[in-house]
MARBA-3410 file (N, C-alpha, C, O; in Angstrom, 1 decimal):
253
16.1,-18.1,6.7,14.7,-17.7,6.9,13.9,-18.1,5.7,14.4,-18.3,4.6 ~ 12.6,-18.4,5.9,11.8,-18.9,4.8,10.5,-18.0,4.7,10.1,-17.4,5.7 ~ 9.9,-18.0,3.5,8.7,-17.2,3.3,7.5,-18.0,3.7,7.4,-19.2,3.5 ~ 6.6,-17.3,4.3,5.2,-17.9,4.7,4.2,-16.8,4.5,4.6,-15.6,4.6 ~ 2.9,-17.1,4.4,2.4,-18.4,3.9,2.5,-18.5,2.5,3.2,-17.7,1.8
1.9,-19.5,1.9,2.0,-19.7,0.4,1.2,-18.7,-0.3,0.4,-17.9,0.3 ~ 1.4,-18.6,-1.6,0.8,-17.5,-2.4,-0.7,-17.6,-2.3,-1.3,-18.7,-2.3 ~ -1.4,-16.5,-2.4,-2.9,-16.5,-2.4,-3.4,-17.3,-3.5,-2.8,-17.3,-4.6 ~ -4.6,-17.9,-3.3,-5.1,-18.8,-4.2,-5.9,-18.1,-5.3,-7.2,-18.3,-5.3 ~ -5.3,-17.4,-6.1,-6.0,-16.8,-7.3,-5.1,-17.1,-8.5,-3.9,-17.2,-8.5
-5.8,-17.4,-9.6,-5.2,-17.9,-10.8,-4.1,-17.0,-11.3,-3.1,-17.4,-11.9 ~ -4.3,-15.7,-11.2,-3.4,-14.7,-11.8,-2.3,-14.2,-10.8,-1.5,-13.3,-11.2 ~ -2.4,-14.6,-9.6,-1.4,-14.2,-8.6,0.0,-14.8,-9.0,0.1,-15.7,-9.8 ~ 1.0,-14.2,-8.3,2.4,-14.7,-8.6,2.6,-16.0,-7.9,2.1,-16.3,-6.9 ~ 3.4,-16.9,-8.6,3.9,-18.1,-8.0,5.1,-17.8,-7.1,5.6,-16.7,-7.1
5.4,-18.8,-6.3,6.6,-18.6,-5.4,7.8,-18.3,-6.3,8.7,-17.5,-5.9 ~ 8.0,-19.0,-7.4,9.1,-18.7,-8.3,9.1,-17.3,-8.8,10.1,-16.6,-9.0 ~ 7.9,-16.8,-9.1,7.8,-15.4,-9.6,8.1,-14.4,-8.5,8.6,-13.3,-8.8 ~ 7.7,-14.7,-7.3,8.0,-13.8,-6.2,9.6,-13.7,-6.1,10.1,-12.6,-5.9 ~ 10.2,-14.8,-6.2,11.7,-14.9,-6.1,12.3,-14.1,-7.3,13.3,-13.4,-7.1
11.7,-14.3,-8.5,12.2,-13.5,-9.7,12.0,-12.0,-9.5,12.9,-11.2,-9.8 ~ 10.8,-11.6,-8.9,10.6,-10.2,-8.7,11.6,-9.6,-7.7,12.0,-8.5,-7.9 ~ 11.9,-10.4,-6.7,12.9,-9.9,-5.7,14.3,-9.7,-6.4,14.9,-8.7,-6.1 ~ 14.7,-10.6,-7.2,15.9,-10.5,-8.0,15.9,-9.3,-8.9,16.9,-8.5,-9.0 ~ 14.8,-9.1,-9.6,14.7,-7.9,-10.5,14.7,-6.6,-9.7,15.4,-5.6,-10.2
14.1,-6.5,-8.6,14.2,-5.3,-7.7,15.6,-5.0,-7.3,16.0,-3.9,-7.3 ~ 16.4,-6.0,-7.1,17.8,-5.9,-6.7,18.6,-5.3,-7.8,19.7,-4.8,-7.6 ~ 18.1,-5.5,-9.1,18.8,-5.0,-10.2,18.6,-3.5,-10.5,19.1,-3.0,-11.5 ~ 17.7,-2.9,-9.7,17.5,-1.5,-9.9,18.8,-0.7,-9.9,19.6,-0.8,-8.9 ~ 19.1,0.1,-10.9,20.4,0.8,-10.9,20.6,1.8,-9.8,19.7,2.5,-9.3
21.8,1.8,-9.3,22.2,2.7,-8.2,22.2,4.1,-8.8,22.4,4.3,-10.0 ~ 22.1,5.2,-8.0,22.0,5.2,-6.6,20.5,5.1,-6.1,20.3,5.4,-4.9 ~ 19.6,4.6,-6.9,18.2,4.4,-6.5,18.1,3.3,-5.4,18.9,2.4,-5.5 ~ 17.2,3.5,-4.5,17.1,2.5,-3.4,15.7,1.9,-3.4,14.7,2.5,-3.0 ~ 15.6,0.7,-4.0,14.2,0.1,-4.2,13.7,-0.7,-3.0,14.5,-0.9,-2.1
12.5,-1.0,-3.0,11.9,-1.9,-2.0,12.3,-3.3,-2.3,12.6,-3.6,-3.5 ~ 12.4,-4.2,-1.3,12.5,-5.6,-1.6,11.1,-6.1,-1.8,10.1,-5.4,-1.7 ~ 11.0,-7.4,-2.1,9.7,-8.0,-2.5,8.7,-8.0,-1.3,7.5,-7.8,-1.5 ~ 9.3,-8.1,-0.1,8.4,-8.1,1.1,7.8,-6.7,1.4,6.6,-6.5,1.6 ~ 8.7,-5.7,1.4,8.3,-4.3,1.5,7.3,-3.9,0.4,6.4,-3.2,0.7
7.6,-4.4,-0.8,6.7,-4.1,-1.9,5.3,-4.6,-1.6,4.3,-3.9,-1.9 ~ 5.2,-5.8,-1.1,3.9,-6.4,-0.8,3.1,-5.5,0.2,1.9,-5.2,0.0 ~ 3.8,-5.0,1.2,3.1,-4.1,2.2,2.8,-2.8,1.6,1.8,-2.2,1.8 ~ 3.7,-2.3,0.7,3.5,-1.0,0.0,2.3,-1.0,-0.8,1.5,-0.1,-0.8 ~ 2.1,-2.1,-1.6,0.9,-2.2,-2.5,-0.4,-2.2,-1.7,-1.3,-1.6,-2.1
-0.4,-2.8,-0.5,-1.6,-2.8,0.3,-1.8,-1.4,0.8,-3.0,-1.0,0.9 ~ -0.7,-0.7,1.2,-0.9,0.7,1.6,-1.4,1.6,0.6,-2.1,2.5,0.9 ~ -1.1,1.3,-0.7,-1.6,2.1,-1.8,-3.1,1.7,-2.0,-3.9,2.6,-2.3 ~ -3.5,0.5,-1.9,-4.9,0.0,-2.2,-5.9,0.6,-1.2,-7.0,0.7,-1.5 ~ -5.5,0.8,0.1,-6.4,1.3,1.1,-6.5,2.8,1.2,-7.1,3.3,2.2
-5.8,3.5,0.3,-5.9,5.0,0.4,-7.2,5.5,0.1,-8.0,4.8,-0.6 ~ -7.6,6.6,0.7,-9.0,7.2,0.5,-9.1,7.8,-0.9,-10.2,8.3,-1.3 ~ -8.0,7.9,-1.7,-8.0,8.3,-3.1,-7.6,7.2,-3.9,-6.7,6.4,-3.6 ~ -8.1,7.1,-5.2,-7.7,6.1,-6.1,-6.5,6.5,-6.8,-6.5,7.4,-7.7 ~ -5.4,5.9,-6.5,-4.1,6.2,-7.0,-3.8,5.5,-8.3,-4.1,4.3,-8.4
-3.3,6.2,-9.3,-2.9,5.5,-10.6,-1.5,5.0,-10.5,-0.7,5.6,-9.8 ~ -1.2,4.0,-11.3,0.2,3.4,-11.2,1.3,4.4,-11.5,2.3,4.3,-10.9 ~ 1.1,5.4,-12.3,2.1,6.4,-12.6,2.5,7.1,-11.3,3.6,7.7,-11.2 ~ 1.6,7.2,-10.4,1.9,7.9,-9.1,2.6,7.1,-8.1,3.5,7.5,-7.5 ~ 2.3,5.7,-8.0,2.9,4.9,-7.0,4.0,4.1,-7.5,4.8,3.6,-6.6
4.2,3.8,-8.7,5.3,2.9,-9.2,6.7,3.5,-8.9,7.5,2.8,-8.5 ~ 6.9,4.8,-9.1,8.3,5.3,-8.9,8.8,5.1,-7.5,10.0,4.9,-7.3 ~ 7.9,5.1,-6.5,8.3,4.9,-5.1,8.7,3.4,-4.8,9.2,3.2,-3.7 ~ 8.5,2.5,-5.7,8.9,1.2,-5.5,10.4,1.1,-5.9,11.1,0.3,-5.2 ~ 10.8,1.8,-6.9,12.2,1.7,-7.4,13.1,2.7,-6.6,14.3,2.5,-6.7
12.5,3.6,-5.9,13.3,4.5,-5.1,12.5,5.1,-4.0,11.4,5.5,-4.2 ~ 13.0,5.0,-2.7,12.2,5.5,-1.6,11.7,7.0,-1.8,10.7,7.3,-1.3 ~ 12.6,7.8,-2.4,12.2,9.2,-2.6,11.4,9.4,-3.9,11.1,10.6,-4.2 ~ 11.2,8.4,-4.7,10.4,8.5,-5.9,11.2,9.1,-7.1,10.6,9.6,-8.0 ~ 12.5,9.0,-7.0,13.4,9.5,-8.1,13.1,8.6,-9.3,13.0,7.4,-9.2
13.0,9.2,-10.5,12.7,8.4,-11.7,13.9,7.5,-12.1,15.0,7.8,-11.8 ~ 13.5,6.4,-12.8,14.5,5.6,-13.4,15.2,6.3,-14.5,14.6,7.1,-15.2 ~ 16.5,5.9,-14.8,17.2,6.6,-15.9,16.6,6.3,-17.2,15.9,5.2,-17.4 ~ 16.7,7.2,-18.2,16.2,7.0,-19.5,16.8,5.7,-20.2,16.2,5.2,-21.1 ~ 18.0,5.3,-19.8,18.7,4.2,-20.4,18.4,2.9,-19.8,19.0,1.9,-20.1
17.3,2.8,-19.0,16.9,1.6,-18.4,16.6,0.5,-19.4,16.0,0.8,-20.5 ~ 16.9,-0.7,-19.1,16.6,-1.8,-20.0,15.1,-2.0,-20.1,14.4,-2.3,-19.1 ~ 14.6,-1.9,-21.3,13.1,-2.0,-21.5,12.6,-3.4,-21.2,11.5,-3.5,-20.7 ~ 13.4,-4.4,-21.5,12.9,-5.8,-21.2,12.8,-6.0,-19.7,11.8,-6.6,-19.2 ~ 13.7,-5.5,-18.9,13.7,-5.5,-17.5,12.5,-4.8,-17.0,11.7,-5.2,-16.1
12.2,-3.6,-17.5,11.1,-2.7,-17.1,9.8,-3.4,-17.4,8.9,-3.4,-16.5 ~ 9.7,-3.9,-18.5,8.4,-4.6,-18.9,8.1,-5.8,-18.0,7.0,-5.9,-17.5 ~ 9.1,-6.6,-17.7,8.9,-7.8,-16.9,8.6,-7.4,-15.4,7.6,-8.0,-14.9 ~ 9.3,-6.5,-14.9,9.1,-6.1,-13.5,7.8,-5.4,-13.3,7.1,-5.7,-12.3 ~ 7.4,-4.6,-14.2,6.1,-3.9,-14.1,4.9,-5.0,-14.3,3.9,-4.9,-13.6
5.1,-5.9,-15.1,4.1,-7.0,-15.3,3.9,-7.7,-14.0,2.7,-8.0,-13.7 ~ 5.0,-8.1,-13.3,4.9,-8.9,-12.1,4.2,-8.0,-11.0,3.4,-8.5,-10.2 ~ 4.7,-6.7,-10.9,4.1,-5.9,-9.9,2.6,-5.7,-10.1,1.8,-5.7,-9.1 ~ 2.2,-5.4,-11.3,0.8,-5.2,-11.6,0.0,-6.4,-11.4,-1.2,-6.3,-10.9 ~ 0.5,-7.6,-11.6,-0.3,-8.8,-11.3,-0.5,-9.0,-9.8,-1.6,-9.4,-9.4
0.5,-8.7,-9.0,0.4,-8.8,-7.6,-0.6,-7.8,-7.1,-1.4,-8.0,-6.2 ~ -0.5,-6.6,-7.6,-1.4,-5.5,-7.2,-2.8,-5.8,-7.5,-3.7,-5.6,-6.7 ~ -3.1,-6.4,-8.7,-4.4,-6.8,-9.1,-4.9,-8.0,-8.2,-6.1,-8.0,-7.9 ~ -4.0,-8.9,-7.9,-4.5,-10.0,-7.1,-4.8,-9.6,-5.7,-5.8,-10.1,-5.1 ~ -4.0,-8.7,-5.1,-4.3,-8.2,-3.8,-5.6,-7.4,-3.8,-6.5,-7.6,-2.9
-5.9,-6.6,-4.8,-7.1,-5.8,-4.9,-8.3,-6.7,-5.0,-9.3,-6.5,-4.4 ~ -8.2,-7.8,-5.8,-9.3,-8.7,-6.0,-9.5,-9.5,-4.7,-10.7,-9.7,-4.4 ~ -8.5,-10.0,-4.1,-8.7,-10.7,-2.9,-9.3,-9.9,-1.8,-10.2,-10.4,-1.0 ~ -8.9,-8.7,-1.6,-9.6,-7.8,-0.6,-11.0,-7.6,-0.9,-11.9,-7.6,0.0 ~ -11.3,-7.3,-2.2,-12.7,-6.9,-2.6,-13.6,-8.1,-2.5,-14.8,-8.0,-2.1
-13.1,-9.3,-2.9,-14.0,-10.5,-3.0,-14.0,-11.3,-1.7,-15.1,-11.8,-1.4 ~ -12.9,-11.4,-1.0,-12.8,-12.3,0.1,-12.6,-11.5,1.4,-12.8,-12.1,2.5 ~ -12.3,-10.2,1.4,-12.0,-9.5,2.6,-10.7,-10.1,3.3,-10.6,-10.0,4.5 ~ -9.9,-10.7,2.5,-8.7,-11.4,3.1,-7.6,-11.5,2.0,-8.0,-11.6,0.8 ~ -6.4,-11.6,2.3,-5.3,-11.8,1.4,-4.2,-12.4,2.1,-4.1,-12.3,3.4
-3.3,-13.1,1.4,-2.1,-13.7,2.1,-0.9,-12.8,1.9,-0.4,-12.7,0.8 ~ -0.5,-12.2,3.0,0.7,-11.3,2.8,2.0,-12.1,2.7,2.1,-13.2,3.2 ~ 2.9,-11.5,2.0,4.2,-12.1,1.9,5.1,-11.7,3.1,5.6,-10.5,3.1 ~ 5.3,-12.5,4.0,6.1,-12.2,5.2,7.2,-13.2,5.4,7.2,-14.2,4.8 ~ 8.1,-12.9,6.3,9.3,-13.7,6.6,9.2,-14.3,8.0,8.8,-13.6,8.9
9.6,-15.5,8.0,9.7,-16.2,9.3,11.2,-16.4,9.6,11.9,-17.2,8.8 ~ 11.7,-15.8,10.6,13.1,-15.8,10.9,13.5,-17.1,11.7,12.7,-17.6,12.5 ~ 14.7,-17.6,11.4,15.2,-18.7,12.2,15.5,-18.3,13.6,15.6,-17.1,13.9 ~ 15.5,-19.2,14.5,15.7,-18.9,15.9,17.1,-18.2,16.2,17.2,-17.4,17.2 ~ 18.1,-18.4,15.3,19.4,-17.8,15.6,19.5,-16.4,14.9,20.6,-15.9,14.8
18.3,-15.9,14.4,18.4,-14.5,13.8,18.7,-13.5,14.9,18.2,-13.6,16.0 ~ 19.5,-12.4,14.6,20.2,-12.2,13.4,21.5,-13.0,13.3,22.1,-13.3,14.3 ~ 21.9,-13.5,12.0,23.0,-14.4,11.9,24.3,-13.7,12.2,25.3,-14.3,12.6 ~ 24.4,-12.4,12.1,25.6,-11.6,12.3,25.3,-10.4,13.2,24.2,-9.9,13.1 ~ 26.2,-10.1,14.1,26.0,-9.0,15.0,26.1,-7.7,14.2,26.9,-7.6,13.2
25.3,-6.7,14.5,25.4,-5.4,13.8,26.8,-4.8,13.8,27.5,-5.0,14.8 ~ 27.1,-4.0,12.8,28.4,-3.3,12.8,28.4,-2.2,13.8,27.4,-1.8,14.3 ~ 29.6,-1.8,14.2,29.7,-0.7,15.2,28.9,0.5,14.7,29.1,0.9,13.6 ~ 28.1,1.1,15.6,27.4,2.2,15.3,26.1,2.0,14.6,25.3,2.9,14.4 ~ 25.8,0.7,14.2,24.5,0.4,13.6,23.6,-0.3,14.6,24.0,-1.0,15.5
22.3,0.0,14.4,21.3,-0.6,15.3,20.4,-1.5,14.5,20.0,-1.1,13.4 ~ 20.2,-2.7,15.0,19.3,-3.6,14.3,17.8,-3.2,14.7,17.5,-3.2,15.9 ~ 17.0,-2.9,13.7,15.6,-2.4,14.0,14.8,-3.5,14.6,13.7,-3.2,15.2 ~ 15.2,-4.7,14.5,14.4,-5.8,15.1,14.7,-6.1,16.5,13.9,-6.8,17.2 ~ 15.8,-5.6,17.0,16.1,-5.8,18.4,15.1,-5.1,19.3,14.8,-4.0,19.1
14.6,-5.9,20.3,13.6,-5.4,21.2,12.2,-5.6,20.8,11.3,-5.4,21.6 ~ 12.0,-6.0,19.5,10.6,-6.3,19.0,10.2,-7.7,19.5,11.0,-8.6,19.6 ~ 8.9,-7.8,19.7,8.3,-9.1,19.9,8.6,-10.0,18.7,8.6,-9.5,17.6 ~ 8.8,-11.3,19.0,9.1,-12.2,17.8,8.1,-12.2,16.7,8.5,-12.3,15.5 ~ 6.8,-12.0,17.0,5.8,-11.9,16.0,6.1,-10.6,15.1,6.0,-10.7,13.9
6.4,-9.5,15.8,6.7,-8.3,15.1,8.0,-8.3,14.3,8.1,-7.6,13.3 ~ 8.9,-9.1,14.7,10.2,-9.3,14.0,9.9,-9.8,12.6,10.5,-9.3,11.6 ~ 9.0,-10.7,12.5,8.6,-11.3,11.1,7.8,-10.3,10.3,7.9,-10.3,9.1 ~ 6.9,-9.6,11.0,5.9,-8.7,10.3,6.5,-7.3,10.0,6.0,-6.6,9.1 ~ 7.6,-6.9,10.7,8.1,-5.5,10.5,8.5,-5.2,9.1,8.1,-4.1,8.7
9.2,-6.0,8.3,9.5,-5.6,7.0,8.3,-5.4,6.1,8.3,-4.4,5.3 ~ 7.2,-6.2,6.2,6.0,-5.9,5.5,5.4,-4.6,5.9,4.9,-3.8,5.1 ~ 5.3,-4.4,7.2,4.6,-3.2,7.7,5.5,-2.0,7.3,4.9,-0.9,7.1 ~ 6.8,-2.1,7.3,7.6,-1.0,6.8,7.2,-0.6,5.4,7.2,0.6,5.1 ~ 6.9,-1.5,4.6,6.5,-1.2,3.2,5.1,-0.5,3.2,4.9,0.4,2.5
4.2,-1.0,4.1,2.9,-0.4,4.2,3.1,1.1,4.7,2.4,2.0,4.2 ~ 3.9,1.3,5.7,4.2,2.6,6.2,4.8,3.5,5.1,4.5,4.7,5.0 ~ 5.6,2.9,4.2,6.2,3.7,3.1,5.1,4.3,2.3,5.2,5.5,1.8 ~ 4.1,3.5,2.0,2.9,4.1,1.2,2.2,5.2,1.9,1.8,6.2,1.3 ~ 2.1,5.1,3.2,1.4,6.2,4.0,2.2,7.4,4.1,1.7,8.5,4.3
3.5,7.3,4.0,4.4,8.5,4.0,4.4,9.1,2.6,4.3,10.4,2.5 ~ 4.4,8.3,1.5,4.4,8.9,0.2,3.0,9.5,-0.1,2.9,10.5,-0.9 ~ 2.0,8.9,0.4,0.6,9.3,0.2,-0.1,9.5,1.5,-0.7,8.5,2.0 ~ 0.0,10.6,2.2,-0.4,10.8,3.6,-1.9,11.0,3.8,-2.4,11.2,4.9 ~ -2.7,10.9,2.7,-4.2,11.1,2.8,-4.8,10.2,3.8,-5.7,10.6,4.6
-4.3,8.9,3.9,-4.9,7.9,4.8,-4.6,8.3,6.3,-5.6,8.4,7.1 ~ -3.4,8.6,6.6,-3.1,8.9,8.0,-3.6,10.3,8.5,-3.6,10.6,9.7 ~ -4.0,11.1,7.5,-4.6,12.4,7.9,-6.1,12.4,8.0,-6.7,13.4,8.3 ~ -6.7,11.3,7.8,-8.2,11.2,7.9,-8.6,11.4,9.4,-8.0,10.7,10.2 ~ -9.5,12.2,9.7,-10.0,12.4,11.0,-11.0,11.4,11.4,-12.2,11.7,11.6
-10.6,10.1,11.5,-11.5,9.0,11.8,-10.8,8.1,12.8,-9.7,7.6,12.6 ~ -11.5,8.0,14.0,-10.9,7.1,15.0,-10.8,5.7,14.6,-9.8,5.0,15.0 ~ -11.7,5.2,13.8,-11.6,3.8,13.4,-10.4,3.6,12.5,-9.8,2.5,12.6 ~ -10.1,4.5,11.6,-8.9,4.5,10.8,-7.6,4.5,11.7,-6.7,3.7,11.4 ~ -7.6,5.4,12.7,-6.5,5.4,13.5,-6.3,4.1,14.3,-5.1,3.7,14.5
-7.4,3.5,14.7,-7.3,2.3,15.5,-6.7,1.2,14.6,-5.9,0.4,15.1 ~ -7.2,1.1,13.4,-6.7,0.0,12.5,-5.2,0.3,12.2,-4.4,-0.7,12.1 ~ -4.8,1.5,11.9,-3.4,1.8,11.7,-2.5,1.4,12.9,-1.4,1.0,12.7 ~ -3.0,1.7,14.1,-2.3,1.3,15.3,-2.0,-0.1,15.4,-0.9,-0.6,15.8 ~ -3.0,-1.0,15.0,-2.8,-2.4,15.0,-1.8,-2.9,14.0,-1.1,-3.9,14.2
-1.6,-2.1,12.9,-0.6,-2.5,11.9,0.8,-1.9,12.4,1.8,-2.7,12.3 ~ 0.8,-0.7,12.8,2.1,0.0,13.1,2.7,-0.5,14.4,3.8,-0.2,14.8 ~ 1.9,-1.3,15.2,2.5,-1.9,16.5,3.7,-2.7,16.2,4.5,-3.0,17.1 ~ 3.8,-3.2,15.0,4.9,-4.1,14.6,6.2,-3.3,14.2,7.2,-3.9,13.8 ~ 6.2,-2.0,14.3,7.4,-1.2,14.0,8.0,-0.8,15.3,7.3,-0.7,16.4
9.3,-0.5,15.3,9.9,0.0,16.6,9.3,1.3,17.1,9.2,2.2,16.3 ~ 8.8,1.3,18.3,8.2,2.5,18.9,9.3,3.5,19.2,10.3,3.2,19.9 ~ 9.2,4.7,18.7,10.2,5.8,18.9,9.8,6.8,19.9,10.7,7.4,20.6 ~ 8.6,7.1,20.1,8.1,8.1,21.0,7.4,7.5,22.2,7.0,6.3,22.2 ~ 7.3,8.3,23.3,6.6,7.8,24.4,5.1,7.4,24.1,4.6,6.4,24.6
4.5,8.2,23.2,3.1,7.9,22.8,3.0,6.6,22.1,2.1,5.8,22.3 ~ 4.0,6.4,21.2,4.0,5.1,20.4,4.2,3.9,21.3,3.5,2.9,21.2 ~ 5.1,4.1,22.3,5.3,3.0,23.3,4.1,2.7,24.1,3.8,1.6,24.4 ~ 3.4,3.8,24.4,2.1,3.6,25.2,1.1,2.8,24.4,0.4,2.0,25.0 ~ 1.0,3.2,23.1,0.0,2.5,22.3,0.3,1.0,22.1,-0.6,0.2,22.2
1.6,0.7,21.9,2.0,-0.7,21.7,1.8,-1.4,23.0,1.3,-2.6,23.0 ~ 2.1,-0.8,24.2,1.9,-1.5,25.5,0.4,-1.8,25.7,0.1,-2.8,26.2 ~ -0.5,-0.8,25.3,-1.9,-1.0,25.5,-2.4,-2.2,24.6,-3.1,-3.0,25.1 ~ -1.9,-2.2,23.3,-2.3,-3.3,22.4,-1.8,-4.6,22.9,-2.5,-5.7,22.9 ~ -0.6,-4.7,23.4,0.0,-5.9,23.9,-0.8,-6.4,25.1,-0.9,-7.6,25.3
-1.3,-5.5,25.9,-2.1,-5.9,27.1,-3.5,-6.3,26.7,-4.0,-7.3,27.3 ~ -4.1,-5.5,25.8,-5.5,-5.8,25.5,-5.8,-6.8,24.4,-6.8,-7.5,24.3 ~ -4.8,-6.8,23.4,-4.9,-7.7,22.3,-3.6,-8.4,22.0,-2.9,-8.1,21.0 ~ -3.2,-9.2,23.0,-1.9,-9.9,22.8,-1.8,-10.8,21.6,-2.8,-11.5,21.3 ~ -0.7,-10.9,21.0,-0.4,-11.8,19.9,0.7,-12.8,20.3,1.8,-12.3,20.4
0.3,-14.0,20.4,1.3,-15.0,20.9,2.0,-15.8,19.8,3.0,-16.4,20.0 ~ 1.4,-15.9,18.6,1.9,-16.6,17.5,2.0,-15.8,16.3,1.2,-14.8,16.2 ~ 2.8,-16.2,15.3,2.9,-15.5,14.1,1.6,-15.6,13.3,1.2,-14.6,12.6 ~ 0.9,-16.7,13.4,-0.4,-16.8,12.7,-1.4,-15.8,13.2,-2.2,-15.2,12.5 ~ -1.4,-15.6,14.6,-2.3,-14.6,15.1,-1.9,-13.2,14.7,-2.8,-12.4,14.4
-0.6,-12.9,14.6,-0.2,-11.6,14.1,-0.6,-11.4,12.7,-1.0,-10.2,12.4 ~ -0.4,-12.4,11.8,-0.8,-12.2,10.4,-2.3,-12.0,10.3,-2.8,-11.1,9.6 ~ -3.1,-12.7,11.0,-4.6,-12.6,11.0,-5.0,-11.2,11.4,-5.8,-10.5,10.8 ~ -4.4,-10.7,12.5,-4.8,-9.4,13.0,-4.4,-8.3,12.1,-5.1,-7.3,11.9 ~ -3.2,-8.4,11.5,-2.7,-7.4,10.5,-3.6,-7.4,9.3,-3.9,-6.3,8.8
-3.9,-8.6,8.7,-4.7,-8.6,7.5,-6.1,-8.1,7.8,-6.7,-7.4,6.9 ~ -6.7,-8.4,8.9,-8.0,-7.9,9.2,-8.0,-6.4,9.4,-8.9,-5.7,8.9 ~ -6.9,-5.8,9.9,-6.8,-4.4,10.1,-6.7,-3.7,8.7,-7.3,-2.7,8.5 ~ -6.0,-4.3,7.8,-5.9,-3.8,6.4,-7.2,-3.9,5.7,-7.6,-2.9,5.1 ~ -7.9,-5.0,5.9,-9.2,-5.1,5.3,-10.2,-4.1,5.9,-11.1,-3.6,5.2
-10.1,-3.8,7.2,-10.9,-2.8,7.8,-10.7,-1.5,7.2,-11.6,-0.7,6.9 ~ -9.4,-1.2,6.9,-9.1,0.1,6.3,-9.7,0.2,4.9,-10.1,1.3,4.5 ~ -9.6,-0.8,4.1,-10.2,-0.8,2.8,-11.7,-0.5,2.9,-12.2,0.2,2.1 ~ -12.4,-1.2,3.8,-13.8,-0.9,4.0,-14.1,0.5,4.4,-15.0,1.2,3.9 ~ -13.3,1.1,5.3,-13.5,2.4,5.9,-13.2,3.5,4.8,-13.9,4.5,4.9
-12.4,3.2,3.8,-12.0,4.2,2.8,-12.7,4.0,1.5,-12.5,4.8,0.6 ~ -13.4,2.9,1.3,-14.0,2.6,0.0,-14.9,3.7,-0.5,-14.7,4.1,-1.7 ~ -15.8,4.2,0.3,-16.7,5.2,-0.2,-15.9,6.5,-0.7,-16.3,7.1,-1.7 ~ -14.9,6.9,0.1,-14.1,8.0,-0.3,-13.3,7.7,-1.6,-13.2,8.6,-2.5 ~ -12.8,6.5,-1.7,-11.9,6.2,-2.8,-12.7,6.2,-4.1,-12.1,6.6,-5.2
-14.0,5.8,-4.1,-14.7,5.7,-5.3,-15.8,6.8,-5.4,-16.8,6.7,-6.2 ~ -15.6,7.8,-4.6,-16.6,8.9,-4.7,-16.5,9.6,-6.0,-15.4,9.9,-6.5 ~ -17.6,9.9,-6.6,-17.7,10.7,-7.8,-18.2,12.1,-7.5,-19.3,12.3,-7.0 ~ -17.3,13.1,-7.9,-17.7,14.4,-7.6,-18.8,14.9,-8.5,-18.8,14.6,-9.7 ~ -19.8,15.6,-8.0,-21.0,16.1,-8.8,-20.5,17.3,-9.5,-20.0,18.2,-8.9
-20.8,17.4,-10.8,-20.5,18.6,-11.6,-21.5,19.7,-11.3,-22.7,19.5,-11.5 ~ -21.0,20.8,-10.8,-21.9,21.9,-10.5,-21.9,22.9,-11.7,-20.9,23.3,-12.2 ~ -23.1,23.3,-12.0,-23.3,24.3,-13.1,-22.9,25.7,-12.6,-23.3,26.1,-11.5 ~ -22.1,26.4,-13.4,-21.7,27.8,-13.0,-22.8,28.8,-13.4,-22.7,30.0,-13.0 ~ -23.7,28.4,-14.3,-24.7,29.3,-14.8,-26.1,28.6,-14.8,-26.1,27.3,-14.9
-27.2,29.3,-14.7,-28.5,28.6,-14.7,-28.7,27.8,-16.0,-28.2,28.2,-17.1 ~ -29.5,26.8,-15.9,-29.8,26.0,-17.1,-30.6,26.8,-18.1,-31.5,27.5,-17.7 ~ -30.2,26.7,-19.4,-30.9,27.5,-20.5,-32.1,26.7,-21.0,-31.9,25.5,-21.4 ~ -33.2,27.3,-21.1,-34.4,26.7,-21.6,-34.3,26.6,-23.1,-33.6,27.4,-23.7 ~ -35.0,25.6,-23.7,-34.9,25.4,-25.2,-35.5,26.6,-26.0,-35.0,26.8,-27.1
-36.4,27.3,-25.4,-37.0,28.5,-26.1,-36.3,29.8,-25.7,-36.7,30.9,-26.2 ~ -35.4,29.7,-24.8,-34.7,31.0,-24.4,-33.6,31.4,-25.4,-33.2,30.5,-26.2 ~ -33.3,32.6,-25.5,-32.2,33.1,-26.4,-30.9,32.3,-26.1,-30.5,32.1,-24.9 ~ -30.2,31.9,-27.1,-28.9,31.1,-26.9,-27.9,32.1,-26.3,-27.7,33.2,-26.7 ~ -27.2,31.6,-25.2,-26.3,32.4,-24.5,-25.0,32.8,-25.4,-24.2,33.6,-24.9
-24.9,32.2,-26.6,-23.8,32.6,-27.4,-23.9,34.0,-28.0,-23.0,34.6,-28.5 ~ -25.2,34.6,-28.0,-25.4,35.9,-28.5,-25.8,35.9,-29.9,-25.8,37.0,-30.5 ~ -26.2,34.8,-30.5,-26.6,34.8,-32.0,-27.9,35.4,-32.2,-28.2,35.8,-33.3 ~ -28.8,35.5,-31.2,-30.1,36.1,-31.3,-31.1,35.0,-31.6,-32.3,35.2,-31.6 ~ -30.7,33.8,-31.9,-31.6,32.6,-32.1,-32.0,32.0,-30.8,-31.4,32.2,-29.8
-33.1,31.2,-30.9,-33.5,30.4,-29.7,-32.4,29.3,-29.5,-31.8,28.8,-30.4 ~ -32.3,29.0,-28.2,-31.3,28.0,-27.9,-31.5,26.7,-28.7,-30.6,26.0,-29.1 ~ -32.8,26.3,-28.9,-33.1,25.0,-29.5,-32.7,25.0,-31.0,-32.5,24.0,-31.6 ~ -32.6,26.3,-31.6,-32.2,26.4,-33.0,-30.7,26.7,-33.2,-30.3,26.9,-34.3 ~ -30.0,26.8,-32.0,-28.6,27.1,-32.1,-27.8,26.0,-31.4,-27.8,24.9,-31.9
-27.1,26.4,-30.3,-26.3,25.4,-29.7,-27.0,24.3,-29.0,-26.5,23.3,-28.6 ~ -28.3,24.4,-28.8,-29.1,23.4,-28.2,-29.8,22.5,-29.2,-30.6,21.6,-28.8 ~ -29.4,22.6,-30.5,-30.1,21.8,-31.5,-29.6,20.4,-31.5,-30.0,19.6,-32.4
END
């Protein structure tokens, strides 16, 4: 299988070689932690960026190295940590910049060979890609990373907004449908908005993510107004500290 499309055209984004390096570094995460791979990471970062709250790296980084957010051991190699965080933060910044400036980004997705899967699943195991449309087979790992972000930080999926739900449905259509309701949603989208090529699937998914960023931008950067708990003190009023002086000659000086 091969990666498509090429890296987004921003000077500070990762090169193809750096994406491969990042994938190798993620695989070096010490057990028993279960890290994302580089494709899931890409979807996860986008899921973080479209949240209705502005998340700080300290909140979302742990869930990259372990699905449950368990911390890395204190004995972790500092050189490994510095390098992997540097690559992750560069990709995060590049995605954020591309969404904000262009309303578009190039997701890191996989195109499977025609003979995928190369090996039959082991007894008792189910291949999550079986039964999915070929377009969804390529997009599912990326979308699984996006879904990981919405599970870790559920503010987005809890928004009472039909437009948000519609955009999420267009993204999650590429995951295996588990309930009758999910199957009905996927069937409706396949009927009303069919995706016949991977390029169409990528475009629709990216537009849905960009729509989510637009829909949540005002909430994400909302500044809470500080409310006074007491009436404003006039400059000639007695200082509330109890000194007996006028406010302008005391704490208002």
